[in-house]
N, C-alpha and C positions, 0 to 999 in steps of 0.2 A: 101663445108662449104663455107658460104655468104661472109667472109671475104680474100679469096682467091684469091691473084694474081699472074700468069701464069706470069714467066717471061723468055725469047729467050736468055736472057744471058743480064748481068747489062753496059758491054763493051760496047755493038754495039749499044744500044741507044743513039741516038744523037737529038740535035736539041728541037724543039716542042713539038717531040714523048719522049723525058726524061725527059719532065716539066712534062708533063702528068703523064709519070708513077711514077714520084714520086708525083704529087699529089695524084695519087690510092695509094700510102704505107702512105704516112700522113691520110688521109681520112678513110682509114680500120682501121689505129691504133687509131684515135681519135672516131670512131664513132662506131668498136668493140672491140677497147682493145687489138689488136693482126693481126697479117698478114704475112699470107705464102707465101715464095717466095722462086717459085722453078726454080732448074736449075741456080744456079748462080755459076760462074768459083770462086774458090779459090782467086784467086788475086783482086776481087773485092769486098770482104767481108770486109775489114775497110774502101775502100770510103763510100759505101755505109752506114756504122755506123756511121761516121765521118759528113756526113751529118744531121744526125737525133740532132748531138749534141756535148757537152763535152765528149770525153770518161773517164770513174769514175777509178781512179785505183782499185788494189784489191791485197793482200796479195800475190798469187799465182802466178799473171800476170805477165808475160815478161818488157821488157823494153815499149813493145807500146800499155801495157793495156790487152792483149790479156789473156786468160783465155782456158789453155788447148792444146798449142801449141806452144814447147819451153822451156828452165828452165827461170824459176820463179826470178825477179829480187833481191827476197830479199828468202833468207832459213828460217824466222824467224817463219813462220807459222808451218814447219816440227817439231816445241817443240811440238806442239799437235796436230800432224796431224787426228787424229781420227776425230778433230773438223769439217775438212771438208769432208763432204761425197758424194761433186759432182762425186770425179770420180771412186768412189766405186760401183762395180756393185750391192747393194741393192735398191730394189725398194726406191723413195724419195715421201716421204707426201705431200700433198699440202703447199704449201708456198710462200709469197715472198720476194724475195734473201734482203739480208742486213736487216732484220728486228731487228736486235739487233742493226745496230747502231742508235746513237742520243748522239752524243756528239759535242764538239769544237774542231779543230785547229788553231794552232798561223798561221796568215794571216796579214806579214807585223807586223805594229802596232795595229795589234787585233787579233780578235777571227774571223774564220771561222764554221757555224756550217756545222757539216760532217751528212749527212741524206741515207737513203735508196737509191739507182738509182731510175731514172724512169722510163728507159728501160732497159729492158735486150733483146740485138741480138745474136742470138746461129745460128750457121752452122752446119752440119754436113757432117764431113769430109769423114767418111767412114761407111755405117750403117751397123749392126747384120747382112744383104743379107737374101734371103727367109727362111733361115733356122731360122734366129732368130732374126725375127721384132721388135723392141723395141716401144711401143707405150705410146704417151708422152699424157698426160692429162689437160686441162684448164681448169678453175673455174670464171667462169663470176660474181661475186660479186656487180657488175650492178642490175642483173638479180635476185640475192640474195635477193638483200636489197630493190628493191617492194614490194615483198612477206612478207619480214621483218617485215617491218612497216605496211605491211596489217594484220598478223596474229600475228605476237611478236614484237608487239611494246616496250614492258620491256625489253626484251634480248635485240635489240637493242639500248635502253638507257644504259644497262649496260657494253653491248662491246664500248658503244663513252663516257665512264668516265675514266678518266686519275685515272689509278693505278690496272684495270681490268686485265692487263696482263704486266708480264717484258720476257723479252729476254737475252738470253746471248750467246756469243761463243767466244773460246778463249778466247782473252785478252780485246772485247767490251762486251758493255751490254747497254740497253736500259732498264730502271728502271721505274717500277708507268708508263706507257705510254698505250695507248689504242689501240683496233685494229681500230678502225674506228677516223680519226681528220678532223674536217673540215680544211683547207688550208686559208681560211680567203678570195677566191676568185673564190666561189661557187661550190667548189667541197671538195668531202670527199678522205680523202687519206687512202690507207689499208694499218694494218703490221699482217702479220699471220704465222704461222709455227705451223705445226700439229704434229711435231717431237719433239727431246726430248730440244731442246733450246729454248722450250716456258714455260713459267711458270704464276700461278695465284692463287689468297690467296680463301677461301672460299667463301665468301660472291659474287663472281664472277663464282665461280665452273659449280653451275647449269646452268648458261645463255652461258657460252663457250660451254660446252658438248652437251647442244641442238641446238648451233649453227654448233658445227663441224659434231654430227649426222644426224642433218635434213637437213642441208642445206648443205654444206660443202662436207659431202659423198653421196648427192645425187645424182644419176647419170642424174635428170633432168635437172641439169644445167650444165653438164659435156660437151665438146667437146671433143674427141681424133684424132688424127693424127701420122703420122709416117714420120720422117723423112728420104728424102734418099740425097743420096751424094750430095753436092750440094746446099742444101735446105735453108735455113736461116727462122726462127722465129724471128720476133720480137713482143714481149710484153710489155704492160703497167703494171709495177712493183705496180704502184700505185692503179691497180684496179682486178689484174687479179692473181687468184693463179695458181703455175703451179705444175704439176708433172713428175714421168715418173716412170713404169714399173722397175722390175728386169731385170738387163741385161743378156741374158743365152747365152752360151759359150758353143758350138760345137765341134770346132779349135779354134786355134791361130790367124785364118786369119776373124774370124767372130766378132771378138772384135770392141765395135762401139763407133768411136772417135767423139768429139763434139769440137767445141772453142767456146767459148760466151764473150762479152766486157759489160758493164755497161755504160750507157748514166747518166751521173749527171741530180741532178733536181737542176732548177733555183733556186736561192736561193739568195733575198738582205740581209739576216741580217749577220750583220757588226758589231761585240762588241767593243768598245774600254774601257781603263781602265781611270781615270778622268786624273793623270798624265803622260796621253799619253804615255808610253812604249813599247816597244815590248814583247811580254810574254816571258817568261823563263820558265815555268813550267813544269815537267818534263812528268806530268801526260797527256801533249799536245801530247808529241813522239808519243804515243798506235795509235793515230788515223792517222798519218802520210800515213801511206798503202790503205788510200780509199780518197785520195784528188783527185780532177778530173785534168787529167796531160795535155790537151788540152783546148784549146781556142777561139773554132770555132763559139760561141752565136751568132756573129751576121750574121753566114752566114746559121745559122741551117734551115734547113726545118719545123723542128718543134718546135713550143713553148711549153717546159714541162710543163707552167700556164694550160694547154688545156687537160693534162691527170688526170686520175683519176676519181669517180664515180661524174656523174652530180646533183646536189640538186637539 
């Protein structure tokens, strides 16, 4: 795959060589929408992730923001555990993470917007072995968009109209949003979930089903890869859909184990009220589980404004 970056060990790379390696990762993410890094030590996962930006919290994450390793900091998600499908064996349909996030949360004397993550960083801790390899699929909507604009411009127009879709999961909802949205900085951002979390009205149904069947499921836009132990996949969540096959278990030791973190979007929106009073609305508490928990923006290798689909 053209965006594959081979790695002999993150902690072994020093000086100028480290800078070149990090630049290669960033270039692959910006140019291709994702990057695969092979053979990374488990101790290097978080150092690599935090260099890319601020970790965004998740209800199932531990205190570091990592999902899939250790106990979650909060147990609130267990009330609706069936809504969280990443830990299940069933196949996962093409989607972007956090498509259901479109809200505000309290931040000092104002409100800060809570949005889907900019990046997903996944590491395989244990693969299924030769008996049970698990294939991952990515769909680059940058390539899809080029054909949409030539052959299905009306479909693209509908999918860019607010209200064409809504997303729901657990206590979060993104109501009357669009699949494609301009970010005001020369990029389109994508929200999508081909599973049971996406709903659409009658007026956008035909366009969404056409988009899903003719583009999202079209193998011409797919790239497949298999993560082995230690491998890391870094995915532009504002451009790329990702999916995986069903996990097959032949014996107890073949279970696939992964961990992941979200890297938050850089968002300048900060809202105040006229009295400059601290917000105390109880509805804001439901979004606390999705806040950034690190503040590494000044030292980040990647400006998240460069992510998404170039217009």
